TORRO-640098 format. One record per atom (N, C-alpha, C): atom name; residue in one letter; residue number from 1; x, y negated, z negated. Coordinates in nm, 4 decimals. Layout:
('CA'; 'A'; NUM; (X; Y; Z))
...
END
This chain:
('N'; 'M'; 1; (-4.1451; -1.5967; -1.0051))
('CA'; 'M'; 1; (-4.1310; -1.5950; -1.1303))
('C'; 'M'; 1; (-4.0623; -1.7112; -1.2247))
('N'; 'P'; 2; (-4.1044; -1.7930; -1.3376))
('CA'; 'P'; 2; (-4.0635; -1.9258; -1.3695))
('C'; 'P'; 2; (-3.9849; -1.8647; -1.4415))
('N'; 'V'; 3; (-3.8421; -1.9517; -1.4537))
('CA'; 'V'; 3; (-3.7263; -1.9525; -1.5029))
('C'; 'V'; 3; (-3.7559; -1.9747; -1.6688))
('N'; 'L'; 4; (-3.7075; -1.9259; -1.7404))
('CA'; 'L'; 4; (-3.6817; -1.9088; -1.9160))
('C'; 'L'; 4; (-3.6205; -2.0167; -1.9536))
('N'; 'S'; 5; (-3.6615; -2.0978; -2.0691))
('CA'; 'S'; 5; (-3.5476; -2.1574; -2.1143))
('C'; 'S'; 5; (-3.4474; -2.0617; -2.2109))
('N'; 'P'; 6; (-3.3734; -2.0915; -2.2304))
('CA'; 'P'; 6; (-3.2790; -2.0126; -2.3037))
('C'; 'P'; 6; (-3.3218; -1.9898; -2.4354))
('N'; 'R'; 7; (-3.4076; -2.0600; -2.5096))
('CA'; 'R'; 7; (-3.4562; -2.0241; -2.6458))
('C'; 'R'; 7; (-3.5907; -1.9109; -2.6282))
('N'; 'N'; 8; (-3.6604; -1.9198; -2.4851))
('CA'; 'N'; 8; (-3.7319; -1.8127; -2.4494))
('C'; 'N'; 8; (-3.6570; -1.6622; -2.4194))
('N'; 'A'; 9; (-3.5697; -1.6574; -2.3387))
('CA'; 'A'; 9; (-3.4876; -1.5742; -2.3360))
('C'; 'A'; 9; (-3.4039; -1.4992; -2.4501))
('N'; 'R'; 10; (-3.3927; -1.5610; -2.5665))
('CA'; 'R'; 10; (-3.3203; -1.5173; -2.6755))
('C'; 'R'; 10; (-3.4405; -1.4318; -2.7376))
('N'; 'L'; 11; (-3.5680; -1.4833; -2.7280))
('CA'; 'L'; 11; (-3.6667; -1.4191; -2.8469))
('C'; 'L'; 11; (-3.7131; -1.3266; -2.7490))
('N'; 'R'; 12; (-3.7093; -1.3196; -2.5825))
('CA'; 'R'; 12; (-3.7256; -1.2165; -2.5328))
('C'; 'R'; 12; (-3.6519; -1.0877; -2.5503))
('N'; 'R'; 13; (-3.5082; -1.0982; -2.5551))
('CA'; 'R'; 13; (-3.4277; -1.0184; -2.5990))
('C'; 'R'; 13; (-3.4239; -0.9873; -2.7220))
('N'; 'H'; 14; (-3.4862; -1.0695; -2.8583))
('CA'; 'H'; 14; (-3.5063; -0.9734; -2.9631))
('C'; 'H'; 14; (-3.6082; -0.9192; -2.9577))
('N'; 'H'; 15; (-3.7094; -0.9589; -2.9037))
('CA'; 'H'; 15; (-3.8266; -0.8640; -2.9344))
('C'; 'H'; 15; (-3.7979; -0.6946; -2.8524))
('N'; 'R'; 16; (-3.7515; -0.7421; -2.7194))
('CA'; 'R'; 16; (-3.6991; -0.6005; -2.6753))
('C'; 'R'; 16; (-3.6128; -0.4894; -2.7825))
('N'; 'L'; 17; (-3.5231; -0.5749; -2.8589))
('CA'; 'L'; 17; (-3.4183; -0.5044; -2.9689))
('C'; 'L'; 17; (-3.4950; -0.4769; -3.0575))
('N'; 'R'; 18; (-3.5639; -0.5412; -3.1120))
('CA'; 'R'; 18; (-3.7166; -0.4760; -3.2290))
('C'; 'R'; 18; (-3.7570; -0.3802; -3.2115))
('N'; 'R'; 19; (-3.8052; -0.3083; -3.1135))
('CA'; 'R'; 19; (-3.8748; -0.2226; -3.0738))
('C'; 'R'; 19; (-3.8066; -0.1278; -3.1157))
('N'; 'Q'; 20; (-3.6679; -0.1105; -3.1136))
('CA'; 'Q'; 20; (-3.5918; 0.0086; -3.1201))
('C'; 'Q'; 20; (-3.5125; -0.0017; -3.2743))
('N'; 'V'; 21; (-3.5264; -0.0932; -3.3239))
('CA'; 'V'; 21; (-3.4292; -0.1299; -3.4252))
('C'; 'V'; 21; (-3.5427; -0.1700; -3.5692))
('N'; 'S'; 22; (-3.4897; -0.0502; -3.6721))
('CA'; 'S'; 22; (-3.5638; -0.0714; -3.7777))
('C'; 'S'; 22; (-3.4938; -0.0148; -3.9050))
('N'; 'G'; 23; (-3.5161; -0.0976; -4.0089))
('CA'; 'G'; 23; (-3.3984; -0.0624; -4.1418))
('C'; 'G'; 23; (-3.5056; -0.0285; -4.2450))
('N'; 'T'; 24; (-3.4438; 0.0871; -4.3207))
('CA'; 'T'; 24; (-3.5071; 0.1703; -4.4365))
('C'; 'T'; 24; (-3.3798; 0.1468; -4.5136))
('N'; 'A'; 25; (-3.4284; 0.1780; -4.6488))
('CA'; 'A'; 25; (-3.3804; 0.1549; -4.7777))
('C'; 'A'; 25; (-3.2148; 0.2134; -4.7788))
('N'; 'E'; 26; (-3.2126; 0.3045; -4.7403))
('CA'; 'E'; 26; (-3.0617; 0.3600; -4.6942))
('C'; 'E'; 26; (-3.0037; 0.3121; -4.5832))
('N'; 'R'; 27; (-3.0484; 0.2861; -4.4890))
('CA'; 'R'; 27; (-2.9791; 0.2377; -4.3750))
('C'; 'R'; 27; (-3.0597; 0.1235; -4.3439))
('N'; 'P'; 28; (-3.0345; -0.0356; -4.4242))
('CA'; 'P'; 28; (-3.1046; -0.1330; -4.3931))
('C'; 'P'; 28; (-3.0738; -0.2109; -4.2743))
('N'; 'R'; 29; (-3.1464; -0.3111; -4.1909))
('CA'; 'R'; 29; (-3.1496; -0.3893; -4.0791))
('C'; 'R'; 29; (-3.0602; -0.5183; -4.1214))
('N'; 'L'; 30; (-2.9173; -0.5085; -4.0288))
('CA'; 'L'; 30; (-2.8332; -0.6437; -4.0490))
('C'; 'L'; 30; (-2.8756; -0.7582; -3.9407))
('N'; 'V'; 31; (-2.9409; -0.8307; -4.0101))
('CA'; 'V'; 31; (-3.0000; -0.9506; -3.9476))
('C'; 'V'; 31; (-2.9289; -1.0664; -3.9210))
('N'; 'V'; 32; (-2.8901; -1.1113; -3.7795))
('CA'; 'V'; 32; (-2.8299; -1.2230; -3.7883))
('C'; 'V'; 32; (-2.9002; -1.3593; -3.7424))
('N'; 'F'; 33; (-2.8847; -1.4740; -3.7933))
('CA'; 'F'; 33; (-2.9657; -1.5916; -3.7476))
('C'; 'F'; 33; (-2.8257; -1.6987; -3.7113))
('N'; 'R'; 34; (-2.8493; -1.7391; -3.6211))
('CA'; 'R'; 34; (-2.7511; -1.8666; -3.5884))
('C'; 'R'; 34; (-2.8093; -1.9583; -3.5201))
('N'; 'S'; 35; (-2.7376; -2.0499; -3.5782))
('CA'; 'S'; 35; (-2.8113; -2.2333; -3.5842))
('C'; 'S'; 35; (-2.6758; -2.2664; -3.5211))
('N'; 'N'; 36; (-2.7054; -2.4287; -3.4625))
('CA'; 'N'; 36; (-2.5656; -2.5102; -3.4238))
('C'; 'N'; 36; (-2.4898; -2.5148; -3.5378))
('N'; 'R'; 37; (-2.5297; -2.5666; -3.6506))
('CA'; 'R'; 37; (-2.4715; -2.5913; -3.7797))
('C'; 'R'; 37; (-2.3878; -2.4553; -3.8838))
('N'; 'G'; 38; (-2.4412; -2.3681; -3.8489))
('CA'; 'G'; 38; (-2.4035; -2.2550; -3.8949))
('C'; 'G'; 38; (-2.4554; -2.0740; -3.8993))
('N'; 'I'; 39; (-2.4231; -1.9873; -3.9549))
('CA'; 'I'; 39; (-2.4822; -1.9039; -3.9284))
('C'; 'I'; 39; (-2.5656; -1.8299; -4.0507))
('N'; 'E'; 40; (-2.6204; -1.7288; -4.0726))
('CA'; 'E'; 40; (-2.6653; -1.6757; -4.1800))
('C'; 'E'; 40; (-2.7051; -1.5250; -4.1822))
('N'; 'A'; 41; (-2.6749; -1.4003; -4.2649))
('CA'; 'A'; 41; (-2.7284; -1.3030; -4.2112))
('C'; 'A'; 41; (-2.7879; -1.2306; -4.3164))
('N'; 'Q'; 42; (-2.8503; -1.1009; -4.3324))
('CA'; 'Q'; 42; (-2.9361; -1.0528; -4.4645))
('C'; 'Q'; 42; (-2.9646; -0.9127; -4.4280))
('N'; 'L'; 43; (-2.9647; -0.8370; -4.5104))
('CA'; 'L'; 43; (-2.9971; -0.6804; -4.5033))
('C'; 'L'; 43; (-3.1414; -0.6581; -4.5083))
('N'; 'V'; 44; (-3.1987; -0.5944; -4.4919))
('CA'; 'V'; 44; (-3.3727; -0.5975; -4.4580))
('C'; 'V'; 44; (-3.4028; -0.4340; -4.4669))
('N'; 'D'; 45; (-3.4810; -0.3933; -4.5603))
('CA'; 'D'; 45; (-3.5572; -0.2837; -4.5522))
('C'; 'D'; 45; (-3.6910; -0.2942; -4.5185))
('N'; 'D'; 46; (-3.6789; -0.2748; -4.3930))
('CA'; 'D'; 46; (-3.8280; -0.3130; -4.3441))
('C'; 'D'; 46; (-3.9170; -0.2019; -4.3678))
('N'; 'V'; 47; (-3.8960; -0.0781; -4.4180))
('CA'; 'V'; 47; (-4.0294; 0.0182; -4.4513))
('C'; 'V'; 47; (-4.0519; -0.0604; -4.6096))
('N'; 'G'; 48; (-3.9882; -0.0832; -4.6944))
('CA'; 'G'; 48; (-4.0344; -0.1652; -4.7919))
('C'; 'G'; 48; (-4.0734; -0.2832; -4.8096))
('N'; 'A'; 49; (-4.0173; -0.3337; -4.6730))
('CA'; 'A'; 49; (-4.0171; -0.4941; -4.6838))
('C'; 'A'; 49; (-3.9913; -0.6057; -4.8094))
('N'; 'R'; 50; (-3.8286; -0.6003; -4.7999))
('CA'; 'R'; 50; (-3.7540; -0.6384; -4.8933))
('C'; 'R'; 50; (-3.6279; -0.6637; -4.8262))
('N'; 'T'; 51; (-3.5606; -0.7630; -4.8637))
('CA'; 'T'; 51; (-3.4520; -0.8416; -4.8138))
('C'; 'T'; 51; (-3.3580; -0.7711; -4.9736))
('N'; 'L'; 52; (-3.2419; -0.6978; -4.9105))
('CA'; 'L'; 52; (-3.1583; -0.6353; -5.0303))
('C'; 'L'; 52; (-3.0379; -0.7190; -5.0646))
('N'; 'A'; 53; (-2.9700; -0.7576; -4.9489))
('CA'; 'A'; 53; (-2.8581; -0.9121; -4.9743))
('C'; 'A'; 53; (-2.8665; -1.0073; -4.8414))
('N'; 'S'; 54; (-2.8203; -1.0859; -4.9085))
('CA'; 'S'; 54; (-2.7713; -1.2355; -4.7730))
('C'; 'S'; 54; (-2.6663; -1.3045; -4.8069))
('N'; 'A'; 55; (-2.6462; -1.3588; -4.6858))
('CA'; 'A'; 55; (-2.5452; -1.4778; -4.7238))
('C'; 'A'; 55; (-2.5386; -1.5388; -4.6352))
('N'; 'R'; 56; (-2.5042; -1.6841; -4.6067))
('CA'; 'R'; 56; (-2.5039; -1.7711; -4.5336))
('C'; 'R'; 56; (-2.4323; -1.9135; -4.5448))
('N'; 'H'; 57; (-2.3849; -2.0021; -4.4606))
('CA'; 'H'; 57; (-2.2860; -2.0887; -4.4215))
('C'; 'H'; 57; (-2.2462; -2.1577; -4.5352))
('N'; 'T'; 58; (-2.4256; -2.2372; -4.6204))
('CA'; 'T'; 58; (-2.4032; -2.3245; -4.6736))
('C'; 'T'; 58; (-2.3784; -2.2466; -4.8312))
('N'; 'E'; 59; (-2.3595; -2.1611; -4.8381))
('CA'; 'E'; 59; (-2.3403; -2.1175; -4.9947))
('C'; 'E'; 59; (-2.1604; -2.0662; -4.9895))
('N'; 'L'; 60; (-2.0915; -2.0717; -4.8816))
('CA'; 'L'; 60; (-1.9307; -2.1274; -4.8812))
('C'; 'L'; 60; (-1.9167; -2.2437; -4.9683))
('N'; 'K'; 61; (-1.7676; -2.2141; -5.0364))
('CA'; 'K'; 61; (-1.6796; -2.3378; -5.0885))
('C'; 'K'; 61; (-1.7071; -2.4293; -5.0339))
('N'; 'K'; 62; (-1.7041; -2.5623; -5.1171))
('CA'; 'K'; 62; (-1.7047; -2.6599; -5.0076))
('C'; 'K'; 62; (-1.5430; -2.7478; -4.9578))
('N'; 'S'; 63; (-1.4506; -2.6488; -5.0197))
('CA'; 'S'; 63; (-1.3337; -2.6547; -4.9864))
('C'; 'S'; 63; (-1.3265; -2.5785; -4.8744))
('N'; 'F'; 64; (-1.4065; -2.4838; -4.8094))
('CA'; 'F'; 64; (-1.3951; -2.4319; -4.6921))
('C'; 'F'; 64; (-1.3501; -2.5187; -4.5640))
('N'; 'K'; 65; (-1.2530; -2.4751; -4.4907))
('CA'; 'K'; 65; (-1.2698; -2.5972; -4.3531))
('C'; 'K'; 65; (-1.1872; -2.5120; -4.2524))
('N'; 'G'; 66; (-1.2866; -2.4819; -4.1365))
('CA'; 'G'; 66; (-1.2500; -2.4365; -4.0408))
('C'; 'G'; 66; (-1.3373; -2.4180; -3.8917))
('N'; 'S'; 67; (-1.3168; -2.3080; -3.8202))
('CA'; 'S'; 67; (-1.4261; -2.3556; -3.7171))
('C'; 'S'; 67; (-1.5221; -2.2606; -3.7116))
('N'; 'K'; 68; (-1.6367; -2.2662; -3.6395))
('CA'; 'K'; 68; (-1.7612; -2.2160; -3.6777))
('C'; 'K'; 68; (-1.7325; -2.0215; -3.6621))
('N'; 'T'; 69; (-1.6458; -1.9998; -3.6055))
('CA'; 'T'; 69; (-1.6252; -1.8853; -3.5584))
('C'; 'T'; 69; (-1.5760; -1.8254; -3.6981))
('N'; 'E'; 70; (-1.4561; -1.9180; -3.7583))
('CA'; 'E'; 70; (-1.4346; -1.8485; -3.8804))
('C'; 'E'; 70; (-1.5021; -1.8668; -4.0070))
('N'; 'Q'; 71; (-1.5895; -1.9632; -4.0004))
('CA'; 'Q'; 71; (-1.7060; -1.9622; -4.0852))
('C'; 'Q'; 71; (-1.7909; -1.8416; -4.0824))
('N'; 'A'; 72; (-1.8511; -1.8077; -3.9770))
('CA'; 'A'; 72; (-1.8752; -1.6812; -3.9343))
('C'; 'A'; 72; (-1.8685; -1.5399; -4.0331))
('N'; 'A'; 73; (-1.6904; -1.5146; -3.9783))
('CA'; 'A'; 73; (-1.6132; -1.4407; -4.0638))
('C'; 'A'; 73; (-1.6437; -1.4526; -4.2000))
('N'; 'E'; 74; (-1.6232; -1.5387; -4.2557))
('CA'; 'E'; 74; (-1.6232; -1.5527; -4.3817))
('C'; 'E'; 74; (-1.7363; -1.5061; -4.4609))
('N'; 'V'; 75; (-1.8867; -1.5783; -4.3872))
('CA'; 'V'; 75; (-2.0145; -1.5312; -4.4393))
('C'; 'V'; 75; (-2.0331; -1.3934; -4.3960))
('N'; 'G'; 76; (-1.9760; -1.2959; -4.3053))
('CA'; 'G'; 76; (-1.9618; -1.1623; -4.2949))
('C'; 'G'; 76; (-1.8976; -1.0909; -4.4125))
('N'; 'K'; 77; (-1.7738; -1.1519; -4.4449))
('CA'; 'K'; 77; (-1.7265; -1.1141; -4.5868))
('C'; 'K'; 77; (-1.8036; -1.0977; -4.7002))
('N'; 'Q'; 78; (-1.8378; -1.2260; -4.6991))
('CA'; 'Q'; 78; (-1.9490; -1.2344; -4.8653))
('C'; 'Q'; 78; (-2.0660; -1.1644; -4.8531))
('N'; 'L'; 79; (-2.1109; -1.1083; -4.7305))
('CA'; 'L'; 79; (-2.2580; -1.0540; -4.6980))
('C'; 'L'; 79; (-2.1840; -0.8920; -4.7470))
('N'; 'A'; 80; (-2.0842; -0.8425; -4.6831))
('CA'; 'A'; 80; (-2.0349; -0.7029; -4.7191))
('C'; 'A'; 80; (-2.0274; -0.6791; -4.9034))
('N'; 'Q'; 81; (-1.9449; -0.7782; -4.9380))
('CA'; 'Q'; 81; (-1.9663; -0.7856; -5.0794))
('C'; 'Q'; 81; (-2.0920; -0.7711; -5.1535))
('N'; 'A'; 82; (-2.1800; -0.8421; -5.1240))
('CA'; 'A'; 82; (-2.3142; -0.8409; -5.1436))
('C'; 'A'; 82; (-2.3820; -0.7214; -5.1150))
('N'; 'A'; 83; (-2.3547; -0.6587; -5.0175))
('CA'; 'A'; 83; (-2.4093; -0.5426; -4.9883))
('C'; 'A'; 83; (-2.3396; -0.4168; -5.0809))
('N'; 'K'; 84; (-2.2037; -0.4480; -5.1213))
('CA'; 'K'; 84; (-2.1534; -0.3188; -5.1939))
('C'; 'K'; 84; (-2.2712; -0.3180; -5.3428))
('N'; 'K'; 85; (-2.2424; -0.4478; -5.3727))
('CA'; 'K'; 85; (-2.2824; -0.4850; -5.4987))
('C'; 'K'; 85; (-2.4506; -0.4302; -5.5218))
('N'; 'A'; 86; (-2.5381; -0.4316; -5.3941))
('CA'; 'A'; 86; (-2.6826; -0.3758; -5.3679))
('C'; 'A'; 86; (-2.6700; -0.2126; -5.3563))
('N'; 'G'; 87; (-2.5244; -0.1654; -5.3295))
('CA'; 'G'; 87; (-2.5354; -0.0208; -5.3192))
('C'; 'G'; 87; (-2.5725; 0.0394; -5.1609))
('N'; 'V'; 88; (-2.5296; -0.0768; -5.0775))
('CA'; 'V'; 88; (-2.5529; -0.0217; -4.9119))
('C'; 'V'; 88; (-2.4033; 0.0348; -4.8707))
('N'; 'E'; 89; (-2.4063; 0.1351; -4.7735))
('CA'; 'E'; 89; (-2.2782; 0.1910; -4.7323))
('C'; 'E'; 89; (-2.2881; 0.1595; -4.5352))
('N'; 'A'; 90; (-2.4212; 0.1773; -4.5181))
('CA'; 'A'; 90; (-2.4635; 0.1838; -4.3768))
('C'; 'A'; 90; (-2.5390; 0.1032; -4.3042))
('N'; 'V'; 91; (-2.5411; 0.0187; -4.2208))
('CA'; 'V'; 91; (-2.6725; -0.0524; -4.1986))
('C'; 'V'; 91; (-2.6507; -0.0267; -4.0424))
('N'; 'V'; 92; (-2.7850; -0.0980; -3.9597))
('CA'; 'V'; 92; (-2.8177; -0.1168; -3.8355))
('C'; 'V'; 92; (-2.8163; -0.2530; -3.8171))
('N'; 'F'; 93; (-2.7257; -0.2315; -3.6900))
('CA'; 'F'; 93; (-2.6996; -0.4100; -3.6668))
('C'; 'F'; 93; (-2.8010; -0.4627; -3.5792))
('N'; 'D'; 94; (-2.8778; -0.5672; -3.5921))
('CA'; 'D'; 94; (-3.0015; -0.6569; -3.5203))
('C'; 'D'; 94; (-2.9106; -0.8104; -3.4938))
('N'; 'R'; 95; (-2.8588; -0.8176; -3.3957))
('CA'; 'R'; 95; (-2.8206; -0.9354; -3.3371))
('C'; 'R'; 95; (-2.8810; -1.0431; -3.3148))
('N'; 'G'; 96; (-3.0203; -1.0132; -3.3259))
('CA'; 'G'; 96; (-3.1232; -1.1566; -3.2807))
('C'; 'G'; 96; (-3.1653; -1.1857; -3.1724))
('N'; 'G'; 97; (-3.0889; -1.0972; -3.0656))
('CA'; 'G'; 97; (-3.1228; -1.1660; -2.9353))
('C'; 'G'; 97; (-2.9979; -1.2305; -2.8980))
('N'; 'Y'; 98; (-2.9265; -1.2811; -2.9869))
('CA'; 'Y'; 98; (-2.7738; -1.3191; -2.9428))
('C'; 'Y'; 98; (-2.7240; -1.2602; -2.8794))
('N'; 'L'; 99; (-2.6304; -1.2815; -2.7826))
('CA'; 'L'; 99; (-2.5058; -1.2306; -2.7249))
('C'; 'L'; 99; (-2.3883; -1.2024; -2.8316))
('N'; 'Y'; 100; (-2.3226; -1.0815; -2.8094))
('CA'; 'Y'; 100; (-2.2822; -0.9801; -2.9034))
('C'; 'Y'; 100; (-2.1395; -1.0645; -2.8821))
('N'; 'H'; 101; (-2.0962; -1.1880; -2.9006))
('CA'; 'H'; 101; (-2.0013; -1.2589; -2.8637))
('C'; 'H'; 101; (-1.9491; -1.3904; -2.9365))
('N'; 'G'; 102; (-1.8285; -1.4132; -2.9638))
('CA'; 'G'; 102; (-1.8237; -1.5390; -3.0144))
('C'; 'G'; 102; (-1.8614; -1.5271; -3.1823))
('N'; 'R'; 103; (-1.9686; -1.6305; -3.2353))
('CA'; 'R'; 103; (-1.9760; -1.5950; -3.4169))
('C'; 'R'; 103; (-2.0696; -1.4956; -3.4286))
('N'; 'V'; 104; (-2.1102; -1.4432; -3.3418))
('CA'; 'V'; 104; (-2.2010; -1.2875; -3.3707))
('C'; 'V'; 104; (-2.0877; -1.2038; -3.3732))
('N'; 'K'; 105; (-2.0087; -1.2384; -3.2925))
('CA'; 'K'; 105; (-1.8963; -1.0841; -3.2968))
('C'; 'K'; 105; (-1.8143; -1.1008; -3.4317))
('N'; 'A'; 106; (-1.7874; -1.2115; -3.4496))
('CA'; 'A'; 106; (-1.6835; -1.2201; -3.5695))
('C'; 'A'; 106; (-1.7645; -1.2071; -3.7057))
('N'; 'L'; 107; (-1.8841; -1.2273; -3.7187))
('CA'; 'L'; 107; (-1.9554; -1.2195; -3.8233))
('C'; 'L'; 107; (-1.9640; -1.0373; -3.8374))
('N'; 'A'; 108; (-1.9540; -0.9547; -3.7188))
('CA'; 'A'; 108; (-1.9868; -0.8037; -3.7114))
('C'; 'A'; 108; (-1.8509; -0.7415; -3.7829))
('N'; 'E'; 109; (-1.7794; -0.8216; -3.6704))
('CA'; 'E'; 109; (-1.6072; -0.7449; -3.7150))
('C'; 'E'; 109; (-1.5573; -0.8057; -3.8656))
('N'; 'A'; 110; (-1.6141; -0.9010; -3.9400))
('CA'; 'A'; 110; (-1.5992; -0.9158; -4.0821))
('C'; 'A'; 110; (-1.6919; -0.8211; -4.1553))
('N'; 'V'; 111; (-1.7723; -0.7796; -4.1255))
('CA'; 'V'; 111; (-1.8624; -0.7227; -4.2175))
('C'; 'V'; 111; (-1.7814; -0.5551; -4.2092))
('N'; 'R'; 112; (-1.7520; -0.5025; -4.0672))
('CA'; 'R'; 112; (-1.6781; -0.3702; -4.0560))
('C'; 'R'; 112; (-1.5864; -0.3927; -4.1849))
('N'; 'E'; 113; (-1.4890; -0.4468; -4.1533))
('CA'; 'E'; 113; (-1.3881; -0.4732; -4.2519))
('C'; 'E'; 113; (-1.4056; -0.4746; -4.3769))
('N'; 'G'; 114; (-1.5072; -0.5504; -4.4295))
('CA'; 'G'; 114; (-1.5754; -0.5031; -4.5533))
('C'; 'G'; 114; (-1.5841; -0.4130; -4.6192))
('N'; 'G'; 115; (-1.6100; -0.2909; -4.5087))
('CA'; 'G'; 115; (-1.6333; -0.1791; -4.5420))
('C'; 'G'; 115; (-1.8144; -0.0906; -4.5106))
('N'; 'L'; 116; (-1.8813; -0.2124; -4.4054))
('CA'; 'L'; 116; (-1.9874; -0.1198; -4.4138))
('C'; 'L'; 116; (-2.0008; -0.0828; -4.2899))
('N'; 'I'; 117; (-2.0712; 0.0443; -4.2568))
('CA'; 'I'; 117; (-2.0563; 0.1208; -4.1173))
('C'; 'I'; 117; (-2.1811; 0.0811; -4.0480))
('N'; 'F'; 118; (-2.1625; 0.0577; -3.9341))
('CA'; 'F'; 118; (-2.2571; 0.0586; -3.8166))
('C'; 'F'; 118; (-2.1982; 0.0590; -3.6812))
END
């Protein structure tokens, strides 16, 4: 069996996850994308094929200084605020094939502290 590259391994995990996770208007899917520079997340209604809310590292204030983990937590707080404006209270978490550790975990915990349930 050939060895998978890290990207292909993540995509394989992501496809395996997506078979089970789907978002609706009442309970959208919280999608996480992590790059080397930053992180972004959005709430997606898969049934209606719409994005209900989103937040990304480029939308943070220019005065923000911190590590990538702190950056992810700040993005999570922003997403929770945007979700409340959109009227969303509960979500299904889609980690995008990334391991639930570090920045992904920080974002998820910040979203929970912001009031979203998952």
